[in-house]
C-alpha positions as CSV (number, residue, x, y, z in Angstrom):
1,M,60.4,97.4,164.8
2,D,56.9,97.7,163.3
3,I,58.1,95.5,160.4
4,V,59.1,92.7,162.8
5,R,55.5,93.0,164.7
6,L,53.7,93.1,161.3
7,I,55.6,90.0,160.1
8,C,54.9,88.2,163.4
9,A,51.3,89.3,163.3
10,V,50.9,87.6,159.8
11,F,52.3,84.2,161.0
12,F,51.2,84.4,164.7
13,P,48.9,87.1,165.2
14,P,49.0,87.0,169.1
15,L,52.5,87.4,169.1
16,G,52.4,90.5,167.2
17,V,49.7,92.1,169.7
18,F,51.9,90.8,172.5
19,L,54.9,92.7,171.2
20,Q,52.9,95.8,170.8
21,V,50.7,95.9,173.9
22,G,51.9,93.3,176.1
23,I,49.4,90.9,178.1
24,G,46.1,92.9,178.3
25,P,42.6,93.0,177.1
26,Q,43.7,93.3,173.3
27,F,46.0,90.2,173.6
28,W,43.1,88.2,174.9
29,I,40.7,89.4,172.2
30,N,43.2,88.7,169.5
31,I,43.6,85.3,170.9
32,L,39.9,84.7,170.7
33,L,39.7,86.0,167.3
34,T,42.6,83.8,166.1
35,L,40.9,80.6,167.6
36,L,37.6,81.6,165.9
37,G,39.3,82.3,162.3
38,Y,42.7,82.5,161.4
39,I,42.1,85.9,159.0
40,P,40.2,87.8,161.8
41,G,42.9,87.3,164.1
42,I,45.6,88.8,161.6
43,V,43.3,91.9,160.7
44,H,42.9,92.7,164.4
45,A,46.7,92.3,165.0
46,V,47.4,94.6,162.0
47,W,45.0,97.0,163.2
48,I,46.4,97.1,166.8
49,I,50.1,97.4,165.4
50,A,49.1,100.2,162.7
51,R,47.0,102.2,165.5
52,R,49.7,102.7,167.9
């Protein structure tokens, strides 16, 4: 399942975070980072998925 989350994190970072933690503070942080820049959103999503 982590492979699916990582693929989702590359193409749409908030989806990868949502699949990992649901709607919570990390999800909203990731949406903000993705809006500010696509790469920070990807890095944050991969970090969240790899951490848990």
